[in-house]
C-alpha distance (Angstrom), angle and dihedral (degrees) to the residues before:
residue distance angle dihedral
M1 . . .
R2 3.81 . .
R3 3.82 90.3 .
L4 3.81 91.3 53.2
V5 3.80 90.9 51.1
L6 3.79 92.2 48.4
A7 3.80 89.7 49.9
A8 3.79 88.5 56.5
L9 3.79 88.8 51.3
F10 3.80 92.9 55.5
L11 3.80 91.7 47.2
A12 3.80 91.5 50.9
T13 3.80 94.9 49.6
S14 3.79 104.2 33.3
L15 3.81 93.3 92.8
S16 3.79 91.0 61.9
F17 3.79 91.5 63.4
A18 3.80 102.3 26.9
S19 3.78 94.0 111.3
T20 3.82 94.5 51.5
S21 3.79 105.3 38.8
T22 3.79 118.9 172.3
S23 3.80 123.7 -140.9
S24 3.78 122.8 -118.9
A25 3.80 90.2 -114.9
D26 3.80 91.4 52.6
C27 3.80 90.9 50.4
K28 3.79 92.2 49.6
A29 3.79 89.3 52.0
L30 3.81 90.2 48.8
L31 3.79 90.6 50.4
K32 3.78 89.4 55.4
E33 3.81 90.7 50.8
F34 3.80 90.2 46.7
Y35 3.81 91.8 55.7
Q36 3.79 90.8 45.8
F37 3.81 90.6 52.8
N38 3.81 92.9 48.3
V39 3.78 98.8 70.5
K40 3.81 96.9 140.6
E41 3.78 127.3 62.4
A42 3.78 130.7 -178.6
A43 3.80 113.5 -69.6
P44 3.82 126.1 -146.4
Y45 3.79 113.6 -88.8
T46 3.78 113.4 -111.0
G47 3.79 101.3 172.0
D48 3.80 91.0 -110.2
N49 3.81 102.1 64.6
L50 3.80 129.4 79.1
L51 3.80 114.0 -79.3
Y52 3.81 113.0 -151.6
F53 3.81 118.8 -163.4
L54 3.80 107.3 -151.8
H55 3.80 96.5 -150.4
I56 3.79 110.9 -154.7
P57 3.83 108.3 -164.9
R58 3.82 118.8 -106.5
T59 3.79 96.1 15.5
A60 3.84 96.1 109.3
G61 3.79 85.0 -96.7
R62 3.78 94.6 145.6
T63 3.80 90.0 54.2
F64 3.81 91.4 46.6
H65 3.81 92.3 49.1
S66 3.81 101.6 36.6
C67 3.79 97.3 38.9
L68 3.82 102.1 36.8
L69 3.80 115.3 13.8
R70 3.81 98.0 40.4
P71 3.83 97.9 45.7
G72 3.81 87.4 42.9
T73 3.84 90.5 58.3
P74 3.83 127.5 64.6
G75 3.80 110.8 -108.3
R76 3.80 94.7 -119.3
K77 3.83 89.3 57.9
R78 3.80 96.5 53.9
C79 3.78 118.5 101.7
P80 3.82 118.9 -128.7
K81 3.79 116.3 -88.6
A82 3.78 109.6 -82.6
Y83 3.79 109.6 179.1
D84 3.79 96.0 121.7
H85 3.82 94.7 38.0
L86 3.79 138.3 -31.0
R87 3.77 114.6 -86.5
I88 3.80 108.8 -177.6
D89 3.78 135.6 92.8
F90 3.78 106.0 -125.0
S91 3.78 93.4 -162.9
V92 3.82 84.0 76.7
P93 3.82 102.3 19.4
Q94 3.82 100.6 175.4
C95 3.80 87.8 -174.4
Y96 3.78 137.8 73.8
L97 3.82 105.7 -164.6
L98 3.81 120.8 63.1
S99 3.80 129.0 170.7
S100 3.80 129.5 -178.8
H101 3.80 144.2 144.3
D102 3.80 90.1 -112.4
D103 3.77 116.8 123.3
F104 3.80 124.1 -118.7
S105 3.81 92.3 -82.2
V106 3.82 87.5 80.6
V107 3.81 88.5 70.4
E108 3.80 87.2 75.7
R109 3.82 86.6 67.1
L110 3.80 95.2 46.7
P111 3.81 128.4 83.3
A112 3.80 114.6 -70.8
N113 3.81 94.2 -111.8
T114 3.82 97.4 50.7
A115 3.80 115.8 146.7
V116 3.82 118.6 -146.1
V117 3.79 132.8 -149.9
S118 3.79 128.7 178.9
Q119 3.79 145.7 167.3
L120 3.80 124.1 -132.8
R121 3.78 129.2 -165.2
D122 3.76 138.9 -158.4
P123 3.83 100.4 -82.3
I124 3.80 94.9 -132.9
D125 3.79 91.9 54.5
R126 3.80 91.1 44.1
F127 3.80 93.3 51.2
L128 3.81 92.8 47.6
S129 3.80 91.0 46.1
S130 3.81 91.1 50.6
Y131 3.81 91.6 49.6
E132 3.81 91.5 49.1
F133 3.80 95.2 44.4
A134 3.81 94.7 49.4
I135 3.80 89.8 50.9
E136 3.81 91.2 46.6
V137 3.81 93.4 53.8
A138 3.81 92.5 42.2
A139 3.81 88.8 51.9
R140 3.80 89.5 51.2
Q141 3.79 88.7 60.8
L142 3.81 91.7 59.7
R143 3.80 89.9 76.8
R144 3.78 94.4 54.6
S145 3.78 112.7 114.9
K146 3.79 122.8 -127.8
T147 3.80 89.1 -103.4
Y148 3.82 94.0 56.8
V149 3.79 113.6 137.2
K150 3.77 121.1 -171.0
P151 3.82 109.1 -114.0
K152 3.77 113.9 -106.5
N153 3.80 121.1 -127.3
R154 3.79 91.5 21.0
V155 3.79 129.7 103.8
V156 3.79 112.3 -134.5
T157 3.78 126.4 -170.1
D158 3.81 91.2 -101.6
D159 3.82 88.3 65.1
V160 3.78 95.7 57.2
W161 3.80 125.9 86.3
P162 3.05 126.4 -88.6
W163 3.80 93.2 14.3
S164 3.80 89.1 58.9
F165 3.81 85.1 73.3
L166 3.81 103.5 29.3
I167 3.81 99.8 48.6
P168 3.83 95.8 54.0
Y169 3.81 88.2 46.6
F170 3.80 92.7 55.8
A171 3.80 94.6 37.3
D172 3.81 90.8 56.5
D173 3.80 89.4 47.6
I174 3.81 96.5 46.0
K175 3.81 104.5 44.0
P176 3.82 100.2 66.3
K177 3.80 92.6 39.5
V178 3.80 93.7 52.4
T179 3.81 90.7 46.5
A180 3.81 91.3 52.1
A181 3.81 93.3 45.7
R182 3.80 93.1 50.1
A183 3.80 91.2 49.9
Q184 3.80 89.0 70.5
P185 3.84 108.5 102.3
L186 3.80 124.5 -127.6
E187 3.79 112.8 -115.6
A188 3.79 128.4 -154.7
P189 2.97 130.7 -63.8
G190 3.79 88.6 17.5
V191 3.79 129.6 -145.7
W192 3.78 133.4 -89.2
S193 3.79 119.4 -119.2
E194 3.78 128.3 -167.1
Q195 3.80 115.1 -113.9
R196 3.80 132.7 -176.3
T197 3.78 130.3 -141.6
D198 3.81 121.0 -137.4
D199 3.80 89.8 -94.5
G200 3.81 92.9 50.2
K201 3.80 101.1 -100.4
I202 3.80 116.1 148.6
Y203 3.80 123.3 -127.0
Y204 3.81 134.4 158.2
W205 3.78 131.5 -118.5
N206 3.80 132.8 -164.0
K207 3.79 108.7 -163.7
Y208 3.80 94.3 -170.2
L209 3.82 91.9 54.3
N210 3.80 91.1 35.5
T211 3.79 91.8 -135.3
S212 3.81 139.4 116.2
K213 3.82 134.4 -150.5
W214 3.76 137.3 -171.4
T215 3.82 91.7 -143.4
L216 3.80 134.9 20.5
N217 3.79 129.5 -140.7
D218 3.80 121.7 -129.6
D219 3.82 94.3 -91.5
E220 3.79 92.3 49.2
K221 3.81 91.4 48.7
Q222 3.79 87.7 61.4
R223 3.81 87.6 64.9
L224 3.81 95.8 44.4
V225 3.81 109.8 121.2
P226 3.81 122.0 -158.3
N227 3.77 118.6 -109.4
L228 3.77 118.8 -106.4
D229 3.78 116.7 -82.0
P230 3.83 100.3 -122.5
Y231 3.79 90.8 -148.0
D232 3.81 98.1 45.4
N233 3.81 119.4 29.6
Q234 3.80 142.5 115.8
L235 3.83 96.5 -98.7
F236 3.80 101.5 70.7
V237 3.78 141.4 2.8
P238 3.83 109.6 -64.3
L239 3.78 119.3 -114.6
K240 3.81 92.6 -115.8
D241 3.82 89.6 57.9
F242 3.80 98.7 38.2
M243 3.79 94.0 53.6
K244 3.82 88.5 61.8
Q245 3.80 96.0 47.9
P246 3.84 119.4 110.4
I247 3.82 90.5 -120.4
A248 3.82 90.0 58.7
H249 3.80 91.1 51.8
E250 3.79 91.6 45.5
L251 3.81 97.7 48.8
L252 3.80 112.1 16.8
H253 3.79 117.6 21.7
N254 3.81 107.8 90.4
G255 3.79 86.5 -7.0
E256 3.80 94.1 149.0
F257 3.80 90.4 53.1
M258 3.81 91.6 48.7
Q259 3.81 93.1 46.7
V260 3.81 92.7 50.0
L261 3.79 89.7 49.6
G262 3.81 93.3 45.0
L263 3.80 93.2 -120.1
T264 3.80 104.5 121.9
N265 3.79 121.9 121.1
Y266 3.83 84.9 -100.3
S267 3.79 91.8 60.3
H268 3.79 125.6 136.9
W269 3.82 87.8 -140.6
E270 3.79 110.2 87.3
K271 3.81 94.9 -147.8
A272 3.82 96.2 53.7
A273 3.83 93.3 111.1
D274 3.80 91.7 54.3
M275 3.79 90.4 48.7
R276 3.81 91.5 51.1
R277 3.79 89.0 53.1
C278 3.78 90.4 52.8
I279 3.80 91.1 50.6
Y280 3.79 91.9 56.8
E281 3.79 96.0 40.3
Q282 3.80 101.2 39.6
K283 3.79 115.6 52.0
S284 3.80 92.2 -166.6
V285 3.82 89.6 57.6
A286 3.80 91.5 50.7
D287 3.81 91.5 49.1
E288 3.79 92.2 49.4
L289 3.80 95.2 47.4
L290 3.80 91.8 44.9
Q291 3.79 88.6 59.8
F292 3.80 89.1 46.5
A293 3.82 91.0 51.9
L294 3.81 91.9 47.8
R295 3.81 90.5 52.6
R296 3.80 91.0 45.9
I297 3.82 96.0 57.2
E298 3.80 89.5 47.7
R299 3.81 86.3 67.3
F300 3.80 94.2 53.1
A301 3.79 115.5 111.4
H302 3.79 85.5 -129.1
V303 3.77 135.3 1.3
G304 3.78 116.4 -177.3
A305 3.77 138.7 174.8
T306 3.78 129.1 -122.5
D307 3.79 90.6 -141.2
K308 3.81 87.6 62.2
L309 3.77 99.3 35.9
Y310 3.80 99.7 153.1
D311 3.81 91.5 45.4
S312 3.80 87.4 50.1
V313 3.80 93.2 50.0
E314 3.81 92.2 50.1
S315 3.80 91.7 48.2
A316 3.81 93.6 44.9
A317 3.79 91.3 51.3
A318 3.80 90.2 53.4
S319 3.82 93.1 46.2
L320 3.81 93.4 47.5
Q321 3.80 96.6 43.8
L322 3.81 92.8 -113.8
S323 3.77 114.6 148.1
L324 3.81 111.2 -143.6
D325 3.80 88.1 -158.7
D326 3.81 96.1 56.0
L327 3.79 123.2 85.7
G328 3.79 115.0 -87.3
Y329 3.82 124.9 -125.6
G330 3.80 125.8 -104.6
A331 3.78 130.2 -120.6
G332 3.78 128.8 -63.2
E333 3.78 142.1 85.4
A334 3.80 139.3 -138.4
S335 3.79 100.6 -81.4
S336 3.80 90.9 178.2
A337 3.81 89.0 68.0
N338 3.80 92.6 58.5
I339 3.80 95.5 105.4
E340 3.82 97.9 132.9
K341 3.79 101.5 -142.8
A342 3.80 106.7 105.6
R343 3.79 105.3 86.9
T344 3.78 117.2 62.9
L345 3.80 93.0 -139.6
T346 3.78 130.2 46.5
W347 3.79 116.1 -143.6
E348 3.81 93.3 -98.2
E349 3.79 92.4 47.7
A350 3.78 92.1 45.5
M351 3.79 92.0 54.1
K352 3.82 92.2 47.9
A353 3.79 89.8 49.6
G354 3.79 93.0 47.5
E355 3.82 91.5 -109.6
R356 3.81 90.2 -65.0
P357 3.83 115.5 137.4
M358 3.78 122.8 -117.4
S359 3.76 119.0 -113.2
P360 3.82 115.9 -105.7
A361 3.80 89.1 -104.8
D362 3.79 90.6 60.1
S363 3.79 94.9 51.2
T364 3.78 123.6 92.4
D365 3.76 140.7 -177.9
D366 3.79 90.7 -132.1
S367 3.78 106.1 123.1
S368 3.80 90.0 -148.9
M369 3.80 89.4 78.6
Y370 3.78 89.0 70.3
G371 3.79 122.0 76.6
T372 3.78 114.4 -103.1
E373 3.79 89.1 -130.8
A374 3.79 111.5 57.0
P375 3.82 108.3 -163.2
T376 3.80 94.2 -123.0
D377 3.79 99.6 41.3
P378 3.83 114.0 121.1
A379 3.79 107.3 -64.9
D380 3.79 122.4 -109.7
I381 3.79 98.7 -113.7
H382 3.79 93.2 -167.4
Q383 3.78 92.4 52.9
L384 3.80 92.6 48.5
A385 3.81 90.8 48.4
M386 3.81 90.7 51.4
D387 3.79 90.1 48.7
A388 3.81 91.7 51.4
R389 3.80 90.1 48.2
R390 3.82 91.8 52.2
K391 3.78 91.2 49.0
R392 3.81 90.8 48.8
E393 3.79 89.3 53.7
D394 3.80 90.0 48.0
V395 3.81 90.8 53.4
S396 3.81 90.0 49.6
E397 3.81 92.2 52.2
R398 3.79 93.4 47.0
Q399 3.80 90.7 47.2
K400 3.81 89.3 54.5
A401 3.81 90.7 49.6
W402 3.80 90.6 49.9
N403 3.81 93.1 48.5
H404 3.80 91.3 48.9
A405 3.81 91.4 50.2
V406 3.81 92.0 50.4
Q407 3.81 92.6 48.3
S408 3.80 91.6 48.8
Q409 3.84 90.6 48.4
A410 3.79 93.5 -122.0
D411 3.80 122.2 -168.2
Q412 3.83 116.2 -77.3
T413 3.81 90.8 -117.3
V414 3.80 90.1 57.3
L415 3.79 92.0 45.6
R416 3.80 91.5 49.7
A417 3.80 91.8 51.3
L418 3.81 93.2 47.2
R419 3.78 91.1 46.8
G420 3.79 90.6 52.1
E421 3.81 91.5 50.7
L422 3.80 91.1 48.0
N423 3.81 92.1 50.2
A424 3.80 90.9 48.6
A425 3.80 91.4 50.1
R426 3.80 91.2 49.0
A427 3.80 90.8 50.3
E428 3.80 90.7 51.4
L429 3.79 90.7 48.7
H430 3.79 90.7 51.4
E431 3.80 90.7 50.0
A432 3.82 91.9 47.8
Q433 3.80 91.1 49.9
E434 3.80 91.0 49.8
L435 3.80 90.3 51.3
L436 3.80 91.0 49.4
V437 3.79 93.6 48.6
G438 3.81 90.5 46.3
A439 3.80 92.4 48.9
R440 3.79 92.5 49.7
S441 3.81 90.5 49.0
E442 3.78 90.3 48.2
E443 3.80 91.0 50.4
M444 3.80 90.6 51.3
E445 3.79 91.1 48.4
Q446 3.80 92.0 50.3
R447 3.80 90.9 50.4
K448 3.78 90.8 50.7
L449 3.78 90.7 46.6
A450 3.81 91.2 51.1
E451 3.80 88.7 52.5
Q452 3.81 90.6 48.8
E453 3.81 92.0 48.8
A454 3.79 89.5 50.6
S455 3.79 91.0 50.5
G456 3.81 93.9 40.7
E457 3.82 91.5 -123.8
D458 3.81 129.0 127.1
K459 3.78 119.7 -139.4
R460 3.79 112.6 -117.6
L461 3.79 127.8 -156.6
S462 3.77 121.4 -126.8
V463 3.81 92.7 -121.9
S464 3.79 134.5 59.1
L465 3.79 121.4 -93.2
G466 3.80 90.0 -111.4
D467 3.81 92.9 52.7
E468 3.80 90.8 44.0
F469 3.80 90.9 53.1
Q470 3.80 92.3 54.0
R471 3.81 93.9 43.1
C472 3.79 92.0 47.7
A473 3.81 94.5 43.8
N474 3.79 94.0 48.6
R475 3.79 91.8 47.1
A476 3.81 91.0 50.0
Q477 3.79 91.3 48.2
S478 3.79 91.5 50.9
R479 3.80 92.2 46.9
N480 3.79 92.5 48.2
K481 3.78 91.4 48.0
D482 3.81 91.7 53.8
R483 3.80 92.8 45.7
K484 3.79 91.2 48.8
K485 3.79 91.7 50.6
N486 3.81 93.3 48.9
S487 3.80 92.6 45.2
L488 3.80 94.5 51.4
L489 3.81 90.1 51.1
N490 3.80 84.7 74.3
L491 3.80 87.5 68.6
R492 3.81 92.9 56.6
L493 3.81 114.8 127.6
N494 3.81 125.1 -135.3
D495 3.81 90.0 -96.2
Y496 3.82 88.1 52.3
R497 3.79 96.9 -110.6
Q498 3.78 109.1 145.3
V499 3.79 148.3 171.3
Y500 3.82 119.7 -95.5
F501 3.84 109.8 171.9
S502 3.80 91.8 -152.8
K503 3.80 130.4 167.2
E504 3.79 88.0 -104.8
D505 3.79 90.4 54.7
R506 3.80 90.7 53.8
K507 3.78 90.5 51.6
A508 3.80 89.6 56.2
I509 3.81 95.1 58.2
P510 3.83 106.7 117.5
D511 3.80 114.7 -99.1
A512 3.79 91.4 -128.9
L513 3.81 90.4 58.7
I514 3.80 92.1 49.4
Q515 3.79 91.7 50.1
E516 3.80 90.4 49.7
L517 3.81 89.8 51.6
R518 3.78 90.1 49.3
A519 3.80 91.4 52.9
M520 3.80 90.6 49.2
N521 3.81 89.9 53.2
A522 3.79 98.2 42.2
L523 3.81 93.9 132.7
D524 3.80 91.8 52.3
V525 3.81 89.6 48.2
Q526 3.79 90.2 59.2
L527 3.80 93.3 44.7
H528 3.81 92.9 49.4
K529 3.79 91.0 47.7
R530 3.80 90.2 54.6
A531 3.81 91.3 46.8
L532 3.80 89.8 57.0
E533 3.82 90.0 49.7
L534 3.80 92.3 49.2
L535 3.80 91.3 48.3
A536 3.80 91.5 51.8
E537 3.83 90.9 47.7
K538 3.81 92.3 49.6
R539 3.79 92.5 49.0
R540 3.80 90.8 52.0
Q541 3.81 89.8 50.7
H542 3.80 93.0 48.2
E543 3.78 90.7 46.5
A544 3.79 92.0 52.0
Q545 3.82 90.9 47.8
G546 3.80 92.6 48.1
K547 3.82 91.6 -119.8
L548 3.81 99.6 115.5
L549 3.80 112.4 103.0
R550 3.80 118.4 -171.2
L551 3.77 124.8 -131.8
Q552 3.78 108.4 -116.8
Q553 3.79 105.9 -132.6
Q554 3.77 108.5 -120.0
K555 3.77 122.1 -128.3
G556 3.77 110.1 -93.2
N557 3.81 95.9 32.0
S558 3.77 106.9 125.5
S559 3.76 119.8 -133.6
D560 3.79 87.4 -119.8
A561 3.80 91.2 57.0
A562 3.78 91.4 45.6
N563 3.77 101.5 43.7
S564 3.79 113.0 17.5
S565 3.77 132.0 83.8
S566 3.78 127.3 -124.2
S567 3.79 88.5 -99.7
S568 3.76 132.2 47.1
S569 3.77 120.7 -79.7
S570 3.80 86.4 -137.2
R571 3.80 85.9 75.6
Q572 3.80 94.4 45.0
Q573 3.78 94.4 114.6
R574 3.77 90.5 54.2
H575 3.80 97.7 40.4
T576 3.83 101.1 26.0
R577 3.78 90.0 -132.0
G578 3.80 125.6 -174.3
N579 3.78 135.8 -172.0
S580 3.80 103.9 -66.7
Q581 3.83 93.2 175.6
L582 3.80 90.8 -155.9
D583 3.77 127.0 46.5
A584 3.79 106.7 -107.2
A585 3.84 90.4 -173.3
């Protein structure tokens, strides 16, 4: 059965590489070079060696790292944030917990005894989540004013692989389509569109009449228009088309497999692209590397699954010697490790080079090759405050212009344009204020951490690690839900129809499309299946050894949040869903 699925994968992807086929002999030679490059494998975790979290995008990795690994590690032992590029000198690491979106090839640059943990996800859910998230962030950019300047000293989503490629792709696709759709005038007596409250209740809105109703009469139902299909509409490339695009093959299809192997287009191995081509063109190569990937994750200190997030957290805690009942650790990271000479390319250089690594001959120890302003260095509070002040003044001026237009009874087209500019300015002000508040909090945390380092003490939280995980995860889920809702409002049409990306919408995706996606991600399907098996085996071992501590469900956590996956169990046969406990989106 696995061979039939893999055959479908090669058929689906062969067109992407038809013009640059690679011979069997070339692929065999590349395989030899691949094995020669991969000298290091994951080491057992001892509690004293570096722990590297191989963060695969859209696997609830941020929740796993920020809500479990970080509060389970003293602040002075945490490596600096490294999602845009690594920024520590591993000859003197000074930290024991590192997380990044790098693929496994980065392990060759880490200490020889580095332990690795990771989370995998059902590949269908991960692909859909990636599609939705890239559109969400691209939609968020629609509200940026013409004077928008990217904040210095801060990492934004656009800086992080693979979103550094996907978000510009969708932004370029969305902007002209939204502009054209909104140019269509509203005609009397208008149409009714279905809207949803925050708690999911349905009501109806007529933009032309500027009124809403809970129910419609028979005449009004005749003018009820269906909501936009989030996976097939006029505002952005439909799912059925995107999944066949070269960028989807390059970044998403079998992305977990490629990241575990260290063969993404963000790889530290310069021949990764050639090896990917061999995988899709030579079935024997794919079969061989699939077995290699399966053996590799067996050596991880922990490999979990997003669709069983709570089970994964409990098992990870046992594997990493983290007691869920003990108090967690406060904020902070090892600032002394922030030396900025580990990755060959800085973000700017990586983008100019197309994310391809330099050869060893091109690298240098000269610190001048690195930008003087690393994106995650301590923020310039004064600069952020000035930026927020300018944006506040901009909102004030646009508010005055709006008020004047209303008082002078300006044309609706003018009012609509002014309102849009005012909303965009307000959104930018809100974002600037959030950055300022975050920077000030970060500065306070770093000061406290410096004091703790000087005193040799580690800051402890007032709650257990298990309680902190649930509090942190639920807060992140709520925050992400609000941001997603506000971002997708930017895709609202003049008649107020909009995109939701709800669980119900995912259920409605045609079965044929899901099966095609599954065939395209056959390698990830096998890897995810093995991850679930390894998780179950680890839990049985921990249970037998008396090491497995259960997360005590906090009051207020719904059973849906604690036990259901991000997609409906009614589609479990098609998606092989589990109990994700928290929506990973």
